[in-house]
C-alpha positions as CSV (number, residue, x, y, z in Angstrom):
1,M,-65.5,-24.7,31.1
2,I,-64.5,-26.6,28.0
3,R,-61.6,-24.2,27.4
4,L,-60.4,-24.7,30.9
5,W,-60.3,-28.5,30.5
6,L,-58.4,-28.1,27.2
7,A,-55.8,-25.8,28.8
8,L,-55.3,-28.3,31.7
9,L,-54.9,-31.1,29.1
10,V,-52.2,-29.1,27.2
11,V,-50.3,-28.4,30.4
12,V,-50.3,-32.1,31.5
13,S,-49.3,-33.2,28.1
14,A,-46.4,-30.8,27.9
15,G,-45.2,-31.8,31.3
16,S,-45.0,-35.5,30.3
17,C,-42.8,-34.8,27.2
18,K,-39.2,-35.9,27.1
19,Y,-36.3,-34.3,25.2
20,Q,-32.8,-35.4,24.4
21,E,-29.7,-33.2,23.9
22,I,-27.4,-34.3,21.1
23,E,-24.0,-32.7,20.6
24,R,-22.7,-32.5,17.1
25,E,-19.3,-31.2,16.1
26,T,-19.5,-28.6,13.4
27,G,-15.8,-27.5,13.2
28,Y,-13.5,-24.9,14.5
29,K,-14.1,-21.2,14.8
30,G,-12.0,-18.2,14.2
31,R,-8.6,-18.6,12.5
32,A,-8.6,-22.4,12.7
33,R,-11.7,-22.4,10.5
34,V,-10.0,-20.7,7.6
35,N,-6.5,-22.0,8.1
36,P,-6.3,-25.8,8.2
37,W,-2.5,-25.6,9.0
38,L,-2.8,-23.3,12.0
39,A,-1.9,-26.1,14.5
40,A,1.1,-27.1,12.4
41,E,2.3,-23.5,12.1
42,R,2.1,-23.1,15.9
43,F,3.8,-26.4,16.4
44,A,6.7,-25.4,14.1
45,A,7.0,-22.0,15.8
46,R,7.3,-23.6,19.2
47,Q,10.1,-25.8,17.8
48,G,12.0,-22.6,17.0
49,H,11.2,-22.2,13.3
50,E,10.1,-19.0,11.8
51,V,6.8,-19.5,10.1
52,R,5.1,-17.7,7.2
53,S,1.6,-18.3,5.9
54,E,0.3,-17.1,2.5
55,V,-3.2,-17.4,1.1
56,K,-2.1,-17.1,-2.5
57,W,0.8,-18.2,-4.6
58,T,4.1,-16.8,-3.4
59,A,7.3,-18.1,-4.9
60,P,9.6,-19.3,-2.0
61,G,12.8,-17.4,-1.6
62,Y,16.3,-17.9,-0.4
63,E,15.3,-17.4,3.2
64,D,12.7,-20.3,3.0
65,A,13.9,-23.7,4.1
66,A,10.7,-25.8,3.7
67,C,7.5,-25.1,1.8
68,F,4.2,-26.9,2.2
69,V,2.1,-26.6,-1.0
70,P,-1.2,-28.1,-2.2
71,A,-0.6,-30.1,-5.4
72,E,-3.3,-28.1,-7.2
73,M,-1.2,-25.0,-7.0
74,L,1.5,-26.5,-9.2
75,G,-0.9,-26.8,-12.1
76,N,0.8,-23.7,-13.6
77,R,4.1,-24.3,-15.5
78,V,5.3,-20.9,-14.3
79,F,4.7,-21.8,-10.7
80,A,6.3,-25.2,-11.2
81,G,9.4,-23.6,-12.8
82,Q,9.8,-21.3,-9.8
83,M,9.5,-24.2,-7.5
84,K,12.1,-26.3,-9.4
85,S,14.6,-23.4,-9.2
86,W,14.1,-23.1,-5.5
87,M,14.5,-26.8,-4.8
88,A,17.6,-27.0,-7.0
89,D,19.1,-24.3,-4.7
90,G,18.5,-26.4,-1.5
91,G,14.8,-25.9,-0.7
92,H,12.6,-28.7,0.7
93,L,9.2,-29.0,-0.9
94,V,6.4,-30.9,0.8
95,L,3.7,-31.5,-1.8
96,L,0.2,-32.2,-0.4
97,V,-1.9,-34.2,-2.9
98,E,-5.4,-34.9,-1.4
99,N,-7.4,-33.1,1.4
100,A,-5.1,-30.1,1.1
101,E,-7.9,-27.5,0.2
102,A,-8.1,-24.6,2.7
103,E,-11.9,-24.4,2.3
104,R,-12.4,-28.1,3.1
105,N,-14.4,-28.8,6.4
106,D,-13.0,-31.9,8.1
107,W,-16.4,-32.5,9.8
108,N,-18.3,-32.7,6.5
109,Q,-16.7,-35.6,4.8
110,F,-17.1,-35.8,1.1
111,D,-14.9,-37.1,-1.7
112,R,-14.1,-34.6,-4.4
113,E,-12.7,-35.9,-7.6
114,L,-9.3,-34.3,-8.2
115,L,-8.2,-33.6,-11.7
116,F,-4.6,-32.3,-11.9
117,D,-3.2,-30.4,-14.8
118,D,-0.4,-31.7,-17.0
119,A,2.0,-29.3,-15.5
120,L,1.9,-31.2,-12.2
121,Y,2.6,-34.5,-13.8
122,E,5.5,-33.0,-15.8
123,F,6.8,-31.5,-12.5
124,L,6.7,-34.9,-10.8
125,D,8.2,-36.7,-13.8
126,D,11.1,-34.3,-13.7
127,A,11.6,-35.2,-10.1
128,G,11.6,-39.0,-11.0
129,M,8.1,-39.7,-9.7
130,E,4.7,-40.6,-11.0
131,L,1.3,-39.8,-9.4
132,V,-1.0,-42.8,-9.7
133,S,-4.7,-42.7,-9.0
134,G,-7.0,-45.6,-8.0
135,A,-5.2,-46.7,-4.8
136,S,-6.8,-49.0,-2.3
137,G,-7.3,-46.2,0.2
138,K,-6.2,-46.5,3.8
139,F,-2.7,-46.7,5.1
140,D,-1.4,-46.8,8.6
141,E,2.3,-46.0,8.4
142,V,4.8,-43.9,6.5
143,T,8.6,-44.0,6.5
144,L,11.0,-41.1,6.5
145,A,14.8,-41.2,6.9
146,G,14.6,-44.8,8.0
147,E,12.0,-44.1,10.7
148,T,8.5,-45.5,10.6
149,F,5.6,-43.4,11.9
150,K,2.1,-44.8,12.8
151,V,-0.5,-42.8,11.1
152,R,-4.1,-43.0,10.0
153,G,-4.4,-41.9,6.4
154,R,-6.7,-42.5,3.4
155,S,-6.1,-41.5,-0.2
156,S,-7.0,-42.6,-3.6
157,F,-3.5,-41.7,-4.9
158,T,-0.1,-43.1,-4.6
159,V,3.3,-42.0,-5.7
160,K,5.6,-44.3,-7.7
161,P,9.3,-43.4,-7.7
162,N,11.5,-44.7,-10.4
163,G,12.5,-48.3,-9.6
164,R,10.4,-48.6,-6.5
165,E,6.9,-49.6,-5.5
166,P,4.1,-46.9,-5.2
167,A,3.6,-45.6,-1.7
168,P,1.3,-42.9,0.0
169,F,4.5,-41.0,0.9
170,V,7.7,-40.6,-1.0
171,H,10.8,-38.5,0.0
172,A,13.6,-38.0,-2.5
173,P,16.5,-35.5,-3.3
174,Y,16.2,-32.9,-6.0
175,G,19.3,-30.9,-6.9
176,D,20.6,-29.5,-3.7
177,G,17.2,-29.7,-2.1
178,K,14.5,-32.3,-1.5
179,I,10.9,-33.2,-2.4
180,S,8.4,-35.0,-0.2
181,V,5.0,-36.0,-1.7
182,L,2.2,-36.8,0.8
183,C,-0.9,-38.2,-0.7
184,D,-3.2,-37.5,2.3
185,A,-2.7,-34.0,3.7
186,S,-5.2,-34.6,6.5
187,L,-2.4,-36.0,8.6
188,L,-1.2,-32.4,9.1
189,R,-4.5,-30.6,9.4
190,N,-5.8,-29.1,12.6
191,R,-8.2,-31.9,13.5
192,Y,-5.8,-34.8,12.9
193,I,-2.3,-33.6,13.7
194,D,-2.6,-34.8,17.3
195,R,-3.6,-38.3,16.3
196,R,-1.2,-41.2,16.5
197,E,2.3,-40.1,15.4
198,H,1.2,-37.4,13.0
199,A,3.0,-34.6,15.0
200,G,6.1,-36.7,15.1
201,F,6.0,-37.2,11.4
202,F,5.5,-33.5,10.9
203,Q,8.6,-32.9,13.1
204,A,10.6,-35.3,11.0
205,L,9.5,-33.4,7.8
206,L,10.9,-30.2,9.3
207,D,14.1,-31.9,10.4
208,A,14.6,-33.3,6.9
209,S,15.5,-29.9,5.5
210,D,19.2,-29.5,5.1
211,Y,19.2,-25.7,5.6
212,E,17.8,-23.5,8.3
213,G,15.2,-20.9,7.4
214,T,11.5,-20.0,7.3
215,V,8.8,-22.6,7.0
216,L,6.3,-21.5,4.4
217,F,2.7,-22.6,4.2
218,L,0.8,-21.9,1.0
219,R,-3.0,-22.4,1.6
220,G,-4.4,-21.7,-1.9
221,N,-4.4,-19.6,-5.0
222,N,-7.2,-17.2,-4.1
223,L,-6.4,-14.4,-6.4
224,S,-9.4,-12.0,-6.4
225,F,-10.8,-10.2,-9.5
226,F,-9.4,-6.9,-8.3
227,G,-6.1,-8.5,-7.5
228,M,-5.9,-9.8,-11.1
229,I,-6.7,-6.3,-12.4
230,K,-4.0,-4.8,-10.2
231,Q,-1.5,-7.4,-11.4
232,H,-2.2,-7.7,-15.1
233,L,-4.3,-4.7,-16.3
234,W,-2.1,-1.8,-15.4
235,P,0.3,-2.3,-18.4
236,V,-2.7,-2.2,-20.8
237,L,-4.0,1.0,-19.1
238,V,-0.6,2.6,-19.4
239,A,-0.3,1.8,-23.1
240,F,-3.9,3.0,-23.7
241,A,-3.1,6.3,-21.9
242,A,0.1,6.8,-24.0
243,C,-1.8,6.2,-27.2
244,L,-4.6,8.6,-26.2
245,A,-2.0,11.3,-25.3
246,V,-0.3,10.9,-28.7
247,W,-3.7,11.1,-30.5
248,L,-4.7,14.2,-28.7
249,W,-1.3,15.8,-29.4
250,R,-1.6,15.1,-33.1
251,G,-5.3,15.9,-33.5
252,F,-5.7,19.1,-31.5
253,A,-4.1,22.4,-32.5
254,R,-3.9,23.6,-28.9
255,F,-5.0,22.6,-25.5
256,G,-7.3,24.5,-23.2
257,P,-10.3,26.7,-23.9
258,I,-10.3,29.2,-26.7
259,D,-9.8,32.7,-25.6
260,A,-12.8,35.0,-25.9
261,Q,-12.5,37.8,-28.4
262,A,-11.2,40.9,-26.7
263,E,-13.7,43.8,-26.6
264,P,-12.5,47.2,-27.6
265,E,-11.5,49.3,-24.6
266,A,-13.5,52.4,-23.8
267,L,-11.7,55.7,-23.6
268,R,-10.2,56.1,-20.2
269,G,-10.4,59.3,-18.2
270,Y,-7.7,61.1,-16.3
271,A,-8.0,58.8,-13.3
272,G,-7.6,55.7,-15.4
273,H,-4.6,57.2,-17.2
274,L,-3.0,58.2,-13.9
275,E,-3.6,54.7,-12.4
276,A,-1.9,53.1,-15.5
277,T,1.0,55.5,-15.3
278,G,1.5,54.8,-11.6
279,D,1.4,51.0,-12.2
280,F,4.0,51.3,-14.9
281,H,6.4,53.3,-12.8
282,W,5.9,51.0,-9.8
283,R,6.8,47.9,-11.9
284,L,9.7,49.9,-13.5
285,D,11.5,51.4,-10.6
286,R,9.2,51.3,-7.6
287,A,8.1,54.8,-8.3
288,A,11.5,56.3,-7.7
289,S,11.2,58.5,-10.9
290,L,7.9,59.9,-9.5
291,L,9.4,60.9,-6.2
292,T,12.6,62.5,-7.5
293,P,11.2,65.9,-8.7
294,Q,9.3,66.5,-5.5
295,R,12.3,65.5,-3.4
296,E,14.5,67.9,-5.2
297,R,12.0,70.8,-4.9
298,L,11.6,70.1,-1.2
299,V,15.3,70.0,-0.5
300,E,15.8,73.4,-2.2
301,A,12.9,74.8,-0.2
302,A,14.4,73.4,3.0
303,Q,17.8,75.0,2.3
304,R,16.1,78.4,1.7
305,A,14.2,78.0,4.9
306,A,17.3,77.2,6.9
307,L,19.1,80.1,5.3
308,H,16.3,82.4,6.2
309,A,16.3,81.2,9.8
310,G,20.1,81.6,10.1
311,R,20.7,77.9,10.4
312,R,22.4,77.1,7.1
313,D,25.3,75.2,8.6
314,E,23.3,73.0,10.9
315,D,21.9,69.5,10.1
316,L,19.2,70.1,7.5
317,F,17.2,66.9,8.4
318,A,17.3,67.8,12.1
319,F,16.1,71.3,11.2
320,L,13.1,69.9,9.3
321,S,12.4,67.5,12.1
322,E,11.9,70.4,14.5
323,R,9.7,72.2,12.0
324,T,7.4,69.3,11.0
325,G,7.4,67.1,14.1
326,L,8.6,64.1,12.2
327,S,11.6,62.1,13.4
328,R,14.9,62.7,11.7
329,E,14.9,59.2,10.3
330,R,11.5,59.7,8.6
331,V,12.7,63.1,7.2
332,F,15.9,61.5,5.8
333,T,13.9,58.6,4.3
334,A,11.4,60.9,2.7
335,L,14.0,63.2,1.1
336,A,17.1,61.0,0.6
337,G,15.9,57.4,1.0
338,G,15.5,54.9,-1.8
339,P,12.3,53.9,-3.7
340,G,9.4,52.3,-2.0
341,R,9.9,48.8,-0.9
342,T,6.2,48.0,-0.7
343,T,3.0,49.8,-1.5
344,E,2.6,50.6,2.3
345,H,6.1,52.0,2.4
346,L,5.3,54.2,-0.6
347,T,2.1,55.5,1.0
348,Q,4.1,56.5,4.1
349,L,6.7,58.3,1.9
350,A,4.0,60.2,0.1
351,A,2.4,61.3,3.4
352,D,5.7,62.5,4.8
353,L,6.5,64.4,1.7
354,Q,3.1,66.1,1.8
355,Q,3.6,67.1,5.4
356,L,7.1,68.6,4.6
357,D,5.5,70.4,1.6
358,R,2.9,72.0,3.9
359,H,5.5,73.3,6.4
360,L,7.9,74.6,3.7
361,S,5.3,76.4,1.6
362,T,5.4,80.2,1.4
363,K,2.2,80.4,3.4
364,H,3.7,78.6,6.4
365,R,7.1,80.2,6.1
366,S,5.6,83.7,6.2
């Protein structure tokens, strides 16, 4: 009875409980989760631009008109030099300073201290700019080509061009090309590109390029361990293999296993001697020298048989064909043909010669 009352009490208590559903955004799924510029790439493609996306450093080429690059990727002087050469030939670089990491989750806000290498500061100094940290933070507009766009950005960096005040976005010429430095890259990320006039600003960046070509997005410098081995280790392995081959060539008298000492051959019988003789003649002249004596003897016997039968002036091969039952062609091949072409052909010749010998012998003639 006590257990029954306890069960009823649990049921009543459970029925009186309330629950509340709370929805919480955790981010995108699929391709948008690993590519923060997917929406921008699709937007550019719909505008008629050819788009290319790379997950590791790829030097832009002649066919690329604009290139969007996280600032951290230019911490290498080699990469920076390749980018300078490309911009000098007419390329448009859009350098993304903060919030440009591909692995960043826009729903988990956290501030990561950015420490750039000297190569980036040297690169910007060559372009007549200076990257300054410690900015106030938020900004609500950017200006490009005389047009102002309403945005919602936040960055702890600003860019100071020579002779001008620092700003969160700077656009300037470089050689035959151009360079644009955007301190807050979240304006172009999947989650925020549809806010305010971010898409219009992105369109203006694309239109700022003087040349037509591919729009290249570099998402990071994720070179794997095996990728580094494939790229840098093979010259070392080739040199090591060459040195090893030279050392083996100098240190070894010969290659391969040492031949075993030949055992003295036992005395061969008549069958072995006959087999060796036949093999020698086969390799020498396809056994033609072995067939010649028997052919000559059979031809003489056939002529005597034809004379004895009163058919001396007739076709000798046709005469033998009637006597032996072989076709004239086989009789001709056996007595006047060439050597054996193959071992099977030689066996047939020997069989036909034996049959001719049986019919031309004195026993059968008598």
